[in-house]
C-alpha positions in Angstrom: 83.8 59.8 -93.2 87.5 61.0 -91.4 87.5 64.1 -93.2 84.5 64.4 -90.5 86.2 64.9 -88.0 86.9 68.0 -85.8 89.9 69.4 -87.4 92.9 69.9 -85.2 94.2 73.1 -84.6 97.2 74.9 -86.8 98.6 74.4 -83.3 98.2 71.2 -82.9 98.8 70.3 -86.9 102.9 72.4 -86.9 103.1 69.5 -83.8 102.3 66.7 -85.6 104.5 67.2 -88.8 107.6 66.8 -86.1 106.1 63.2 -85.2 104.5 61.8 -88.8 106.1 61.3 -92.2 105.8 64.3 -94.9 102.9 63.9 -96.8 104.7 64.4 -100.2 108.7 63.6 -100.3 110.5 63.4 -103.4 113.9 62.8 -103.4 116.1 63.2 -106.5 113.2 63.2 -108.7 114.1 63.7 -112.7 111.6 63.4 -115.6 112.8 63.1 -119.2 110.8 63.3 -122.2 113.3 62.2 -124.7 116.0 64.9 -125.1 114.0 67.5 -122.7 114.4 66.7 -119.2 110.9 68.6 -117.5 111.8 68.0 -114.1 115.6 68.2 -113.0 116.9 65.7 -109.9 114.1 67.3 -107.5 114.6 66.5 -103.7 111.5 68.5 -102.4 109.3 67.8 -98.8 105.8 68.6 -98.2 104.6 68.8 -94.5 101.6 66.9 -93.3 98.9 69.3 -93.4 100.1 72.2 -95.2 98.9 74.6 -98.1 102.0 73.8 -100.3 101.7 75.6 -103.8 104.3 75.2 -107.0 104.9 78.8 -107.9 106.7 79.4 -112.2 106.0 80.0 -115.6 105.1 78.2 -118.6 107.6 75.3 -119.0 109.2 75.7 -115.4 108.3 71.8 -114.5 105.9 72.4 -112.3 102.9 70.7 -113.1 105.3 68.0 -114.5 106.2 67.5 -110.7 102.0 67.6 -109.7 101.7 64.9 -112.8 104.6 62.8 -110.7 103.2 63.3 -107.4 99.7 62.0 -109.5 101.3 58.9 -111.1 100.6 60.2 -114.0 103.7 60.2 -115.2 106.5 57.8 -113.8 109.8 59.2 -113.0 113.0 58.6 -114.3 114.7 58.9 -112.1 115.0 58.9 -108.2 112.2 58.4 -105.5 108.6 59.3 -105.0 107.2 59.1 -101.5 103.6 59.3 -99.7 102.8 59.5 -96.1 106.5 57.0 -95.8 105.1 54.7 -98.6 106.8 54.7 -101.7 104.5 54.9 -104.2 107.3 55.3 -107.4 106.1 52.5 -109.9 102.2 52.6 -107.9 99.7 53.6 -110.4 97.7 56.6 -110.1 94.7 55.2 -108.8 95.9 53.3 -106.6 97.6 56.7 -104.5 96.2 58.2 -101.6 95.6 61.3 -104.1 93.1 63.2 -105.8 93.4 65.7 -108.5 91.3 68.6 -109.3 91.8 70.1 -112.4 91.2 73.4 -114.5 88.4 71.7 -115.9 86.6 70.1 -113.8 84.6 67.4 -115.4 81.6 67.0 -113.9 79.3 65.2 -115.9 76.5 67.0 -117.7 73.8 64.2 -117.1 74.3 63.4 -113.6 73.8 65.0 -110.4 75.4 67.1 -108.0 75.3 64.2 -105.4 75.7 61.7 -108.3 78.9 62.9 -109.8 79.9 63.4 -106.1 79.2 59.5 -105.5 80.7 58.6 -108.9 84.7 57.7 -107.1 82.9 55.3 -104.5 80.4 53.5 -106.8 83.1 52.8 -108.7 84.4 51.1 -106.1 81.5 49.5 -105.3 79.9 50.7 -101.8 76.4 50.4 -100.9 74.3 53.2 -102.3 73.0 54.1 -98.8 77.3 54.9 -98.3 77.8 56.1 -100.8 74.6 58.8 -100.4 75.9 59.9 -96.9 79.7 60.1 -98.1 78.3 62.1 -101.1 76.8 64.2 -98.7 78.6 64.6 -96.2 81.4 65.3 -98.2 78.9 68.3 -100.4 78.1 69.8 -96.6 82.6 70.2 -96.8 82.4 72.5 -99.6 78.6 74.2 -98.2 76.8 72.8 -100.8 74.8 69.7 -99.3 71.3 72.0 -100.4 72.5 72.1 -104.3 73.0 68.0 -104.1 69.9 67.4 -106.8 71.0 69.9 -109.1 72.7 69.2 -112.3 76.3 71.3 -113.0 74.5 73.8 -116.0 72.0 75.0 -113.1 75.3 75.8 -111.5 77.7 78.7 -110.7 81.3 78.8 -111.8 81.8 78.6 -108.2 79.6 76.1 -106.9 80.6 73.8 -110.2 84.8 74.1 -108.4 83.1 73.0 -105.2 81.6 70.7 -106.4 84.5 69.3 -108.3 86.0 69.3 -104.4 83.5 67.4 -102.2 84.5 64.7 -105.3 88.1 65.4 -104.7 87.4 64.5 -100.8 85.1 61.5 -100.5 88.0 59.7 -101.1 89.7 60.7 -98.4 93.0 61.1 -100.0 95.7 62.0 -98.0 97.0 64.6 -100.5 94.7 67.0 -102.4 96.6 68.0 -105.6 94.9 71.1 -107.2 95.9 71.7 -111.3 95.5 75.5 -111.3 91.6 74.8 -110.1 90.3 78.7 -110.8 92.1 79.8 -113.9 89.1 79.9 -115.7 86.9 81.8 -113.1 86.7 85.8 -113.5 88.9 88.0 -111.0 86.2 88.3 -108.3 85.0 84.7 -108.3 88.8 83.7 -108.1 88.8 85.8 -105.3 86.7 84.5 -103.6 88.0 81.5 -103.9 91.1 81.7 -102.8 89.8 82.4 -99.5 87.4 79.8 -100.0 90.2 77.1 -100.1 92.2 78.7 -97.4 89.6 77.8 -94.8 88.5 74.7 -96.7 91.7 73.6 -95.7 92.9 75.1 -92.5 89.5 73.0 -91.5 90.0 70.0 -93.0 93.5 69.5 -92.3 94.5 67.5 -95.5 97.5 68.6 -97.4 97.1 70.4 -100.6 99.5 70.7 -103.3 98.3 73.4 -105.2 100.5 74.6 -108.5 99.5 78.1 -110.3 101.3 80.4 -112.7 100.0 83.1 -110.5 102.3 84.4 -108.0 99.6 87.4 -106.0 97.7 83.6 -105.8 100.6 81.6 -104.6 101.4 84.5 -102.0 97.7 84.9 -100.5 96.8 80.7 -99.8 100.1 79.7 -98.9 102.4 78.0 -95.9 104.9 78.1 -98.3 106.2 78.6 -102.1 108.7 76.8 -104.2 109.1 79.0 -106.9 110.7 76.6 -110.2 112.3 77.4 -113.3 113.8 74.8 -115.2 112.9 71.7 -113.6 114.2 73.0 -110.3 113.1 75.0 -107.7 115.4 78.1 -107.5 114.2 79.1 -103.9 111.9 77.6 -100.9 110.6 79.7 -98.7 107.4 80.9 -96.8 105.5 84.0 -99.1 106.9 86.8 -96.9 110.0 85.2 -97.4 109.7 84.9 -100.5 108.6 88.5 -101.7 110.9 90.4 -99.0 114.2 88.2 -98.9 114.2 87.0 -102.6 117.8 85.1 -102.5 118.0 85.2 -106.4 117.7 87.8 -109.8 115.0 86.2 -110.7 112.8 85.3 -107.8 113.1 88.8 -107.1 111.9 89.9 -111.1 109.3 86.7 -111.0 107.2 87.7 -107.3 105.8 91.1 -107.6 106.5 94.3 -109.0 110.4 94.9 -108.2 112.4 97.8 -110.0 115.4 96.1 -111.1 118.2 99.2 -111.4 122.0 98.3 -113.4 125.2 99.3 -111.4 128.8 98.3 -111.0 130.8 97.7 -108.3 133.2 100.4 -108.3 136.0 99.4 -105.6 136.3 97.0 -102.5 137.0 99.3 -98.9 138.0 95.1 -97.1 135.6 93.3 -97.2 132.7 95.8 -98.2 131.6 96.1 -101.9 131.2 99.7 -103.3 128.8 100.3 -105.2 127.4 103.5 -107.2 123.8 103.5 -107.7 120.7 105.7 -107.8 123.0 109.0 -106.6 125.2 107.9 -104.1 128.4 105.2 -103.3 127.1 102.3 -101.7 128.6 99.9 -99.3 127.4 96.2 -99.8 128.7 93.7 -97.0 130.5 90.6 -98.6 129.9 91.0 -102.0 133.3 89.8 -103.5 132.3 90.6 -106.8 135.5 92.5 -109.2 135.5 96.5 -109.8 134.3 97.1 -112.4 132.2 93.8 -112.4 127.5 94.9 -113.1 125.4 94.0 -110.5 121.8 94.7 -110.6 119.6 96.9 -107.4 116.5 95.4 -106.9 113.8 97.9 -104.5 109.6 96.8 -104.2 108.1 99.8 -105.9 106.0 100.1 -102.2 109.5 101.2 -100.6 110.3 104.0 -102.3 109.3 107.1 -100.8 108.5 110.8 -101.8 110.4 113.3 -100.0 111.2 117.0 -101.8 112.9 117.4 -99.1 114.9 114.4 -98.7 117.9 113.2 -99.5 118.1 110.4 -102.3 118.0 110.8 -106.9 115.6 113.6 -108.0 113.1 112.1 -110.5 110.2 113.5 -113.0 107.0 112.2 -113.1 106.3 110.4 -116.1 103.4 107.8 -115.9 100.5 108.2 -113.9 98.2 104.4 -113.3 95.6 104.4 -110.7 94.4 101.2 -109.9 91.6 102.5 -107.3 93.8 101.6 -103.6 96.5 102.5 -105.3 98.8 105.3 -107.3 101.6 103.7 -109.9 103.7 106.1 -110.7 106.6 106.0 -112.7 109.2 108.4 -112.6 112.7 109.2 -115.0 116.0 110.0 -113.4 118.6 112.0 -114.8 121.1 109.2 -115.9 117.8 107.8 -117.5 116.7 104.9 -115.5 112.9 104.8 -114.9 112.1 104.2 -110.7 108.7 103.2 -110.2 106.7 104.2 -106.7 103.8 102.8 -105.6 101.6 104.1 -103.0 97.9 103.9 -101.2 95.4 106.3 -102.9 94.7 108.5 -99.6 91.8 110.3 -101.1 94.6 113.3 -101.3 95.3 114.9 -105.0 97.6 112.8 -107.2 100.6 114.9 -108.4 100.5 116.5 -112.0 103.1 115.0 -115.0 106.3 116.4 -114.4 106.7 117.1 -110.9 110.2 116.7 -109.6 110.8 115.1 -105.9 113.3 113.1 -104.8 113.0 109.4 -104.1 113.7 108.0 -100.7 114.3 104.5 -99.6 115.6 102.8 -96.5 119.1 100.7 -97.3 117.8 97.3 -96.1 115.0 97.4 -98.3 117.4 96.7 -101.2 118.8 93.4 -102.3 121.8 93.2 -105.0 122.6 90.9 -107.3 125.4 90.0 -109.1 125.1 89.9 -112.6 
């Protein structure tokens, strides 16, 4: 079985990406359902060996894009290439991909070994080869010792691993995962996130993952495509997507962000002057005319409480104890609400009504025209 070979290390995989064709290449792909455009002229290259995530709210086009790659739907326009081969009109069963869904779809009357071997049985491999390859796939997901059990005898996480083994047994070039952890409870979901990432690193297979869960995407991915309205809003690493959002939608969708309305009050050459959070801010390259509405974005964990500082004064009006963190809500004199998030260090929790100044570094503030 090809996937039982010793995996390449991450550096070798990254070098191979420059010499081998992309795992998936979408060129001007559009998908319409009647008058509805679900995917709109999408250009996307997914590198070989990466953990790639499509993230967005319901209806953004992420699942439709996954179905187009899988072959369950065919594009209205454009090309789909997998490992350099045009598969735009190729049916799903002939594509070198496999899809794992949120519903594991294991056959309840079969053992786990027989479930995993079923795709090989359909291909009419010998019983000995079916068993050998199915056991190898189960060993990959650390399920070899449970091969004789039936699905009802397994936990949710074990059933998920069995579904992954069934997907891997056919040696896919690309593994597609459509919110496969959505049915698990929070603790098990966290555990499976770690297992999925480690498995992908170990096997070196390209994973294309669909989720609406921002934290899940940030945890698992090498790169993330944030989608809205059938298009990619920002394609970036998790760190860049979180720390340097390029649009107001990206800033507000990924994680928690304070969105502060403000206005441009003038210009000094190429520098825009914006009045916000108690002082005038100089924003280089801001071309919006005076009087224009803008929005400032500031992450809660980038704000510091500093009674002797120069930031605006806020009055504490809400406290959320999250265990590892404290989420503190402050009201400013102009009515603006500011959330501050800081690590729980076991010290005294501030009292409702206390006032303090709220500071931040200018580099942590992002501005978007509205």
